[in-house]
C-alpha positions in Angstrom: 59.0 -74.0 49.7 55.8 -72.0 51.0 52.5 -74.0 51.7 49.2 -72.5 52.8 46.9 -74.7 54.6 43.5 -73.2 54.8 40.6 -74.2 57.0 37.5 -73.9 54.5 35.2 -73.1 57.2 36.8 -70.7 59.4 39.1 -69.2 56.4 42.0 -69.3 59.0 45.3 -69.8 57.2 48.3 -71.6 58.4 51.6 -70.9 56.5 54.6 -73.5 56.2 58.0 -72.7 54.9 59.5 -76.1 54.4 60.1 -78.7 52.0 57.4 -81.1 53.2 54.7 -82.4 50.9 51.1 -80.7 51.1 50.0 -83.8 53.1 52.5 -83.4 55.5 51.6 -79.8 56.1 48.1 -80.7 56.6 49.2 -83.5 59.0 51.3 -80.6 60.7 48.2 -78.5 61.0 46.0 -81.2 62.4 48.8 -82.0 65.1 49.1 -78.3 66.1 45.2 -77.6 66.1 44.8 -80.3 68.6 47.6 -79.1 70.9 50.0 -81.9 70.5 52.9 -80.2 69.1 55.0 -82.8 71.0 54.0 -85.4 68.4 55.1 -83.5 65.4 58.2 -85.7 65.0 56.4 -88.8 65.9 56.0 -91.0 62.9 53.7 -93.4 64.3 51.2 -90.8 65.1 51.7 -88.8 61.9 50.8 -92.1 60.0 47.7 -92.8 62.4 46.5 -89.2 61.3 46.9 -90.1 57.8 44.9 -93.1 57.9 42.3 -91.7 60.2 41.5 -88.3 58.2 42.2 -89.7 54.7 44.3 -86.8 53.3 44.2 -86.6 49.4 46.7 -85.1 47.1 45.9 -84.4 43.5 46.8 -82.3 40.4 44.4 -79.9 39.1 43.3 -80.6 35.6 42.5 -76.9 35.1 45.7 -75.1 36.5 48.2 -78.2 36.6 49.1 -77.2 40.2 49.1 -79.8 43.0 46.7 -79.4 46.1 45.7 -81.6 48.9 42.5 -81.6 51.1 41.1 -83.3 54.1 37.6 -83.5 53.9 36.8 -84.5 57.5 38.8 -81.4 59.0 37.9 -78.9 56.2 41.5 -78.5 55.5 43.0 -77.4 51.9 46.5 -77.0 51.1 48.5 -75.3 48.1 51.8 -74.3 47.2 52.2 -70.6 47.1 54.3 -69.7 43.9 
């Protein structure tokens, strides 16, 4: 599955092709942007990021598609269909 994570301020997009959730791909983006790629598979660090940055995953009432966002980091994720 293809996921696009977009920084809403800089308009920079990161594309992931995997079976992870939208939330997990936002976590991947946060880890990569902080130059800590060695922690990509560290479950404790991933959980700390989810707690610290309050990533929310929802379903749009208009389109019915799932999306996720992290308001603290200005990130938005969606599946590319």
